[in-house]
C-alpha positions in Angstrom: -2.9 85.9 -3.2 -4.9 83.5 -5.1 -3.1 81.0 -7.5 -5.7 78.7 -9.9 -4.0 75.6 -11.7 -5.3 72.8 -14.2 -4.2 69.4 -14.0 -5.6 66.2 -16.0 -5.8 63.7 -14.1 -4.2 60.3 -15.2 -7.1 58.3 -16.0 -10.5 59.0 -15.4 -11.9 60.8 -12.9 -14.8 62.1 -10.9 -15.0 64.4 -7.9 -15.7 62.7 -4.2 -17.4 63.5 -1.7 -16.4 65.6 1.3 -14.3 63.6 4.1 -16.6 62.6 7.0 -14.1 63.8 9.9 -15.6 67.2 8.4 -12.3 68.4 6.6 -12.7 68.4 3.3 -16.4 69.7 2.6 -18.2 69.5 -1.2 -20.2 72.6 -1.9 -22.2 72.4 -4.9 -19.5 70.8 -7.4 -16.5 72.5 -5.4 -14.1 70.5 -2.9 -13.2 72.4 0.4 -10.2 72.2 2.4 -8.4 74.2 4.5 -4.6 73.6 4.5 -1.2 74.8 6.5 2.0 75.7 4.7 4.4 76.0 8.1 2.1 78.5 9.8 0.6 79.9 7.0 -3.0 79.0 6.2 -4.2 78.0 2.4 -7.7 77.7 1.4 -7.4 75.4 -1.9 -10.6 74.5 -3.9 -11.1 72.0 -6.3 -14.0 70.9 -9.4 -13.5 69.9 -12.8 -13.0 72.2 -15.4 -12.7 71.1 -19.2 -11.8 67.5 -18.5 -9.2 68.9 -16.1 -9.3 69.3 -12.1 -8.8 72.9 -11.8 -7.5 74.0 -7.9 -7.9 77.5 -6.7 -5.3 78.4 -3.5 -5.7 81.5 -1.7 -2.9 81.9 0.9 -0.8 85.0 2.3 2.2 83.9 -0.5 2.6 82.0 -3.4 4.9 78.8 -1.8 1.9 78.4 0.2 -0.6 78.1 -2.3 1.5 75.6 -4.5 2.1 73.7 -1.6 -1.7 73.2 -0.6 -2.3 72.2 -4.6 0.2 69.8 -4.5 -1.3 68.3 -1.5 -4.7 68.1 -2.9 -3.4 66.5 -5.7 -1.5 64.3 -3.7 -5.3 63.9 -1.6 -7.2 63.2 -4.9 -4.8 60.3 -6.5 -5.0 62.5 -9.6 -1.6 61.3 -10.5 -2.0 57.5 -10.1 -1.5 55.9 -12.8 -4.5 52.9 -12.9 -3.9 51.6 -16.0 -1.2 48.8 -15.6 -3.4 47.9 -12.6 -6.8 47.9 -14.8 -4.5 46.2 -17.7 -3.4 43.0 -15.9 -6.8 42.5 -13.3 -9.9 43.8 -15.9 -10.3 40.3 -16.4 -10.0 39.1 -13.0 -12.9 37.3 -11.1 -12.5 39.2 -8.1 -11.7 42.4 -9.0 -12.7 42.8 -12.9 -16.4 43.8 -12.5 -15.8 46.6 -10.3 -12.5 47.8 -12.5 -14.8 47.5 -15.8 -17.7 49.4 -14.0 -15.6 51.9 -12.0 -12.3 53.0 -14.0 -13.0 56.1 -12.1 -13.0 54.9 -9.0 -9.8 56.0 -6.9 -8.5 55.8 -3.2 -9.4 58.5 -0.8 -6.0 59.9 0.6 -5.2 62.5 3.6 -2.8 65.5 2.1 -1.1 65.0 5.5 0.6 61.9 6.4 0.7 62.8 10.4 -3.5 63.3 9.8 -3.7 59.7 8.8 -1.6 58.4 11.5 -3.4 60.3 13.5 -6.6 59.1 12.4 -5.6 55.4 12.0 -4.6 55.1 15.4 -8.0 57.1 16.5 -9.9 54.2 14.1 -8.4 51.1 15.6 -10.8 48.6 17.2 -13.8 50.7 17.6 -16.8 51.5 14.9 -16.0 53.6 11.8 -18.5 56.6 13.3 -17.5 56.7 16.6 -13.5 57.4 15.5 -15.4 59.8 13.2 -16.7 61.5 16.0 -13.3 61.5 18.5 -11.7 63.1 14.8 -14.0 66.2 14.9 -13.7 66.3 19.0 -9.7 66.6 18.2 -9.8 69.3 15.3 -12.4 71.6 17.7 -9.7 71.2 21.1 -6.3 71.1 19.4 -7.1 71.8 15.3 -6.3 74.7 13.3 -8.4 77.5 12.1 -8.7 80.0 9.2 -8.6 83.6 9.9 -12.3 83.6 9.7 -12.9 80.6 12.0 -15.0 79.0 9.8 -12.6 76.6 8.4 -10.6 74.2 10.5 -7.2 72.0 9.8 -6.1 69.1 11.5 -3.8 69.2 14.6 -0.2 69.2 13.5 2.2 66.4 15.3 3.7 69.4 17.7 0.0 70.6 18.9 -0.6 66.8 19.9 3.0 66.3 21.1 2.3 69.4 23.8 -0.5 67.6 25.9 -0.9 64.8 27.8 -2.9 61.8 28.4 -5.7 63.2 29.8 -6.2 65.8 27.4 -6.4 63.6 24.3 -8.5 61.3 26.6 -11.2 64.0 27.0 -12.0 63.6 23.1 -13.1 59.9 23.5 -10.1 57.9 22.8 -8.9 55.2 25.3 -6.3 55.4 27.3 -3.6 53.2 25.6 -4.9 54.6 21.9 -3.7 58.4 23.3 -0.8 57.3 24.6 0.2 56.0 21.5 -1.0 58.9 19.3 1.0 60.5 22.1 4.3 59.1 21.7 3.7 59.1 17.6 3.1 62.4 17.9 6.5 63.5 19.8 8.6 61.2 17.4 7.5 63.2 14.9 7.7 66.7 16.0 11.3 66.3 17.3 11.8 64.7 13.7 12.9 61.2 15.0 10.4 60.3 12.1 9.9 61.6 9.3 6.7 60.6 7.2 7.7 62.4 4.4 10.3 60.2 3.2 10.4 58.5 0.3 12.4 55.3 2.0 10.3 55.0 5.0 10.3 51.7 6.2 12.9 52.8 8.9 10.4 54.9 10.2 7.8 52.7 10.1 9.7 50.5 11.8 10.5 52.9 15.2 6.6 53.4 15.0 6.3 49.5 15.4 8.2 49.9 18.4 5.3 52.4 20.2 3.0 50.1 22.5 -0.4 49.6 20.6 1.1 50.8 17.4 0.6 47.7 14.7 0.6 46.4 11.3 -3.1 47.8 10.5 -1.8 51.6 12.1 1.2 51.0 9.2 -0.7 49.9 6.6 -3.2 53.2 6.9 -0.3 55.4 7.1 0.9 54.0 4.2 -1.3 53.5 1.6 -4.2 56.7 2.4 -1.2 59.0 4.1 1.6 58.2 1.5 0.3 56.8 -1.4 2.0 52.9 -0.8 -0.7 50.5 -3.7 1.2 47.8 -2.0 0.4 48.2 1.5 -3.1 46.8 2.5 -4.4 47.5 5.7 -4.7 43.8 6.6 -6.2 43.9 9.6 -9.9 45.7 8.3 -13.0 44.0 9.5 -14.2 44.4 5.9 -11.2 42.3 4.7 -11.1 39.5 7.1 -14.8 39.4 6.7 -14.4 39.0 2.7 -11.3 36.7 2.8 -12.8 34.9 5.3 -15.8 33.6 2.8 -14.3 34.0 -0.3 -11.6 31.7 0.8 -14.3 29.3 2.3 -13.0 29.6 5.7 -16.0 29.0 7.7 -14.6 32.4 9.7 -13.4 35.0 9.8 -9.6 35.3 8.0 -6.0 36.4 10.0 -4.3 39.9 8.6 -1.7 37.2 7.5 -4.3 34.9 5.6 -5.7 38.0 4.2 -2.1 39.0 3.0 -1.5 35.8 1.2 -5.2 36.6 -0.4 -4.0 39.5 -1.9 -0.3 38.8 -2.8 -0.7 38.0 -6.3 -2.6 40.8 -7.1 1.2 42.7 -6.0 2.7 45.5 -6.5 -1.0 46.4 -5.9 -2.3 44.7 -3.4 -4.1 47.8 -1.3 -5.7 48.7 -5.1 -7.0 45.7 -5.3 -8.2 45.6 -2.1 -10.5 48.5 -2.6 -11.7 46.9 -5.6 -12.6 43.6 -4.3 -15.0 45.9 -1.5 -16.8 47.4 -4.5 -17.5 44.0 -5.7 -17.6 41.0 -3.0 -18.9 43.9 -0.1 -22.2 41.6 0.4 -20.6 38.1 1.0 -18.7 40.5 4.1 -22.3 40.7 5.8 -22.4 36.7 6.6 -19.5 37.0 9.3 
């Protein structure tokens, strides 16, 4: 069946481009993403229509259509109310200029939290371009397909949990990262970790007990996969560079120094970081 629904964004909004892992594609003025509700594929398209974002979901059941639309609403951050943050920091010397120039700016999220966790592990300590190539290989090898075979979705935790470290390494991931991803996938697939929990702190702690899953990985999951605006990925290279310059350290900042620098923006540290990258990115090139 096909289900259409219109949703008015909270605040200003612009439709983003496609994702660099190739899963979300933009064709003209339409975003397109394949998702799955359990075993049912659901193709979700979205575009701007008369001040709203119109979603069109195509799936075997209405439940799958509704699920797909809900997850893409999350991915596009349609319901994220940035007004309190903007009012409070509109005149802030760091993020104020970017706020005034880009009131439509919103975070990009993964529609599924395990996808966010898996991608964060693939992005540890390597260049972004290399990480995206690893992700694309994992999608080809372990991901799910549409019935026509032309569209792909990311691998589930269960799909990764069935693999061996060498199989995961064959996608280009280092051995330690492959083992970390496999352990995390098994924890999720076996139900010991609930990435959809409304109180995720205990699940974060369990993930942290896995070797090579550190604070940066958890913060990436929390921000991009669970919508936690207070969880700034403090170990990002861009942040350690920018804070090193802005704080006058004469070097790259540590993760703790990044968190301390953005602490005045609580509970919007990740949003402040997002705007700071837009407004202060040229300074990062010094380090």
